[in-house]
C-alpha positions as CSV (number, residue, x, y, z in Angstrom):
1,X,120.9,88.9,120.9
2,X,118.0,87.3,119.2
3,X,114.4,88.0,120.1
4,X,113.9,84.4,121.3
5,X,116.2,85.1,124.4
6,X,113.4,87.4,125.7
7,X,110.2,85.4,124.8
8,X,107.9,87.1,127.3
9,X,109.0,90.6,126.7
10,X,107.6,93.2,124.2
11,X,109.7,94.3,121.2
12,X,110.7,97.6,122.8
13,X,111.8,95.9,126.1
14,X,113.8,93.4,123.9
15,X,115.5,96.4,122.3
16,X,116.4,97.9,125.6
17,X,117.8,94.6,126.9
18,X,119.8,94.1,123.7
19,X,120.9,97.8,124.0
20,X,122.3,97.3,127.5
21,X,124.5,94.5,126.2
22,X,125.6,96.5,123.3
23,X,126.8,99.3,125.3
24,X,128.8,97.0,127.5
25,X,130.8,95.5,124.5
26,X,134.3,97.0,124.4
27,X,134.7,96.1,120.7
28,X,131.4,98.0,120.0
29,X,132.6,101.0,122.1
30,X,136.0,101.1,120.2
31,X,134.3,101.0,116.9
32,X,132.0,103.9,117.7
33,X,134.9,105.9,119.2
34,X,136.7,105.5,115.9
35,X,133.6,106.7,113.9
36,X,133.3,109.8,115.9
37,X,137.0,110.6,115.5
38,X,136.7,110.2,111.8
39,X,133.7,112.4,111.6
40,X,135.3,114.9,113.9
41,X,132.4,114.6,116.3
42,X,134.1,113.2,119.3
43,X,134.5,116.4,121.3
44,X,130.9,117.5,120.7
45,X,129.4,114.1,121.6
46,X,131.7,113.8,124.8
47,X,130.5,117.3,125.9
48,X,126.9,116.4,125.3
49,X,127.2,113.2,127.2
50,X,129.6,114.5,129.8
51,X,132.1,111.8,129.0
52,X,135.7,111.3,128.3
53,X,136.7,111.7,124.6
54,X,138.6,108.4,124.8
55,X,135.7,106.4,125.9
56,X,132.7,107.0,123.8
57,X,130.2,104.3,123.0
58,X,126.6,103.8,121.9
59,X,125.2,105.2,125.1
60,X,127.2,108.5,124.7
61,X,125.9,108.8,121.1
62,X,122.4,108.3,122.4
63,X,122.9,111.1,124.9
64,X,124.0,113.4,122.1
65,X,120.9,112.4,120.0
66,X,118.7,113.0,123.1
67,X,120.2,116.1,124.6
68,X,119.4,117.1,128.2
69,X,116.2,119.1,128.7
70,X,114.2,117.0,126.2
71,X,115.3,119.1,123.3
72,X,114.7,116.0,121.2
73,X,116.3,115.3,117.9
74,X,115.8,118.6,116.3
75,X,118.8,120.7,117.6
76,X,122.0,121.3,115.5
77,X,124.2,118.6,117.1
78,X,121.5,115.9,117.1
79,X,120.9,116.5,113.4
80,X,124.6,116.4,112.5
81,X,125.1,113.1,114.6
82,X,122.0,111.5,113.1
83,X,123.0,112.2,109.5
84,X,126.5,110.8,110.2
85,X,124.9,107.6,111.5
86,X,122.5,107.4,108.8
87,X,125.3,107.6,106.1
88,X,127.0,104.7,107.8
89,X,123.8,102.7,108.2
90,X,123.2,102.5,104.5
91,X,126.3,100.3,103.9
92,X,126.5,96.6,103.9
93,X,129.0,95.6,106.6
94,X,128.8,95.2,110.4
95,X,129.6,98.8,110.9
96,X,126.4,99.6,109.0
97,X,124.3,97.3,111.1
98,X,125.6,98.9,114.2
99,X,125.0,102.4,113.1
100,X,121.4,101.5,112.2
101,X,120.9,99.9,115.6
102,X,122.0,103.1,117.4
103,X,119.6,105.1,115.3
104,X,116.8,102.6,116.0
105,X,117.3,103.0,119.7
106,X,117.3,106.8,119.5
107,X,113.9,106.7,117.9
108,X,112.3,104.2,120.3
109,X,110.2,106.9,122.0
110,X,108.8,108.1,118.8
111,X,108.3,104.4,117.6
112,X,106.3,103.7,120.9
113,X,104.0,106.7,120.2
114,X,103.4,105.7,116.7
115,X,102.6,102.1,117.7
116,X,100.2,103.2,120.3
117,X,98.3,105.3,117.8
118,X,97.6,102.3,115.5
119,X,96.2,100.0,118.2
120,X,92.3,99.9,118.3
121,X,90.2,98.9,121.4
122,X,88.3,96.1,119.5
123,X,89.8,93.6,117.1
124,X,92.8,94.1,114.8
125,X,96.5,93.8,115.8
126,X,97.7,93.9,119.5
127,X,100.1,96.6,120.6
128,X,103.2,94.2,120.3
129,X,102.0,93.1,116.8
130,X,101.9,96.8,115.7
131,X,105.2,97.6,117.6
132,X,106.9,94.9,115.5
133,X,105.6,96.5,112.3
134,X,106.7,99.8,113.4
135,X,110.2,98.7,114.5
136,X,110.6,96.8,111.1
137,X,109.4,99.8,109.1
138,X,111.8,102.1,111.0
139,X,114.8,99.9,110.4
140,X,114.1,99.5,106.8
141,X,113.9,103.3,106.5
142,X,117.2,103.7,108.3
143,X,119.1,101.3,106.1
144,X,117.4,102.5,102.9
145,X,120.0,105.4,102.4
146,X,117.5,108.1,101.5
147,X,117.1,110.2,104.6
148,X,120.7,111.7,105.1
149,X,120.5,113.2,101.6
150,X,117.3,115.2,102.3
151,X,117.2,118.8,103.5
152,X,115.4,119.7,106.7
153,X,115.3,117.7,110.0
154,X,116.5,114.1,109.5
155,X,114.5,112.8,112.5
156,X,111.2,114.2,111.2
157,X,112.0,112.8,107.6
158,X,112.9,109.4,109.3
159,X,109.7,109.1,111.2
160,X,107.7,110.3,108.1
161,X,109.0,107.5,106.1
162,X,108.5,104.9,108.8
163,X,105.0,106.3,109.2
164,X,104.2,105.6,105.5
165,X,105.5,102.2,105.7
166,X,103.6,101.4,108.8
167,X,100.4,102.7,107.3
168,X,100.8,100.6,104.3
169,X,101.3,97.4,106.3
170,X,98.6,98.0,109.0
171,X,96.3,99.4,106.4
172,X,96.6,96.2,104.2
173,X,95.9,94.2,107.4
174,X,92.8,96.1,108.1
175,X,91.5,95.8,104.5
176,X,91.8,92.0,104.9
177,X,89.5,92.1,107.9
178,X,86.6,93.2,105.8
179,X,83.8,95.7,106.3
180,X,82.5,94.3,109.6
181,X,85.9,95.3,111.3
182,X,85.8,98.7,109.6
183,X,82.4,99.4,110.9
184,X,83.4,98.5,114.4
185,X,86.4,100.9,114.3
186,X,84.1,103.8,112.9
187,X,81.7,103.3,115.8
188,X,84.3,103.0,118.4
189,X,86.6,105.9,117.2
190,X,84.8,108.2,114.8
191,X,87.2,111.1,115.3
192,X,90.9,111.5,114.6
193,X,93.0,109.2,116.6
194,X,96.4,110.3,118.2
195,X,98.0,108.6,115.3
196,X,96.1,110.7,112.9
197,X,97.2,113.9,114.8
198,X,100.8,112.7,114.8
199,X,100.5,112.0,110.9
200,X,99.2,115.5,110.4
201,X,102.1,117.0,112.5
202,X,104.8,115.1,110.6
203,X,103.4,116.0,107.2
204,X,103.0,119.6,108.1
205,X,106.6,119.8,109.5
206,X,107.9,118.3,106.2
207,X,105.8,120.7,104.2
208,X,106.9,123.7,106.3
209,X,110.5,122.8,105.9
210,X,110.0,122.8,102.1
211,X,108.2,126.1,102.2
212,X,104.8,124.8,101.2
213,X,102.9,126.0,104.3
214,X,103.5,128.2,107.3
215,X,100.9,126.9,109.7
216,X,99.4,123.6,110.9
217,X,97.1,121.8,108.5
218,X,94.2,119.7,109.5
219,X,92.2,119.0,106.4
220,X,92.7,115.5,105.2
221,X,92.6,116.2,101.5
222,X,95.1,119.1,101.9
223,X,97.5,116.9,104.0
224,X,97.4,114.2,101.3
225,X,98.3,116.9,98.7
226,X,101.1,118.3,100.8
227,X,102.6,114.7,101.5
228,X,102.4,114.2,97.7
229,X,104.3,117.3,97.0
230,X,107.0,116.7,99.7
231,X,107.6,113.2,98.1
232,X,107.8,114.8,94.7
233,X,110.3,117.5,95.9
234,X,112.5,114.9,97.6
235,X,112.5,112.6,94.7
236,X,113.5,115.3,92.3
237,X,110.2,115.3,90.3
238,X,109.5,118.9,91.4
239,X,111.7,121.8,92.6
240,X,110.8,123.5,95.8
241,X,109.4,126.4,93.8
242,X,107.3,124.1,91.7
243,X,105.9,122.6,94.8
244,X,105.1,126.1,96.2
245,X,103.4,127.0,92.9
246,X,100.9,124.2,93.5
247,X,100.6,124.2,97.3
248,X,100.0,128.0,97.5
249,X,97.3,127.9,94.8
250,X,95.4,124.8,95.9
251,X,94.9,125.8,99.5
252,X,91.8,126.9,101.7
253,X,92.9,130.4,101.1
254,X,94.8,130.5,97.8
255,X,97.8,132.9,97.6
256,X,96.9,135.3,94.6
257,X,99.3,134.7,91.6
258,X,100.4,138.3,91.8
259,X,101.4,138.0,95.4
260,X,103.1,134.7,94.9
261,X,105.0,136.0,91.9
262,X,106.2,138.9,93.9
263,X,107.5,136.7,96.7
264,X,109.1,134.5,94.1
265,X,110.7,137.4,92.3
266,X,108.9,136.7,88.9
267,X,105.8,137.7,87.0
268,X,102.2,136.4,87.4
269,X,102.4,134.9,84.0
270,X,105.6,133.1,84.6
271,X,104.3,131.8,88.0
272,X,101.1,130.5,86.2
273,X,103.3,128.8,83.6
274,X,105.4,127.2,86.3
275,X,102.4,125.9,88.2
276,X,101.0,124.4,84.9
277,X,104.3,122.7,84.1
278,X,104.5,121.5,87.8
279,X,101.0,120.0,87.7
280,X,101.8,118.3,84.4
281,X,105.1,116.9,85.8
282,X,103.4,115.7,89.0
283,X,100.6,113.9,87.1
284,X,103.1,112.2,84.7
285,X,105.1,111.0,87.8
286,X,102.0,109.5,89.3
287,X,101.0,107.7,86.0
288,X,104.5,106.2,85.8
289,X,104.1,104.4,89.0
290,X,100.5,103.5,88.7
């Protein structure tokens, strides 16, 4: 259903209305049941949704992605189901579009929080304007075909990429408003916003999954370095060990080379050489995209 069918409703309300129609479509339910059978997930999804195996649709998949007790998308079943959907979503047929739509609906609560964090009390975009940017960024991330190949939690990786896309879009919009708007925002909200805290949590979670840190990070410069390292590891520019060689050295309390080498099972000299090569590779990759 097109957005024009609900002209006075926000983007998230339109998604919910469209979702209700999608779940009631027998053809859609049949297609989803077929996917789950092909991926051997029908029994697990049926159990999570307290439903019959023969009648599984988008709503039952959503129940498996949002388990009872608000365990979120981080448990084993949620991760397996989400990866299966993301594999289908990067195709080019109607099946791919349907899989992407289910993932999008599952991520609506996180998308709402992300959108709220970008709205400022004076000037700038309205909540619905930002929400549309977030939804578009999330959908583009889902269909890009990168998330299901990454290690770690797919939901966290998904929101991290959507976050980056949103930051680029909203940030570009703010730059076009000029210095007056920036000064207003600084006076109104000088401290970190809820969105900033969300960014820090997502980056730290991704860095922790890669073994780069073992505690929450708050320093902006440090977070930027960690995000850069996570990107480099995920793109294959650096190995996880390369990333750790840099992250452990350039931290508020650097890990001594002797200790780091002992943890890695190598010598301090070899660890230093690894770090030097990793820094060189990282710099070269940045120059190549500049």
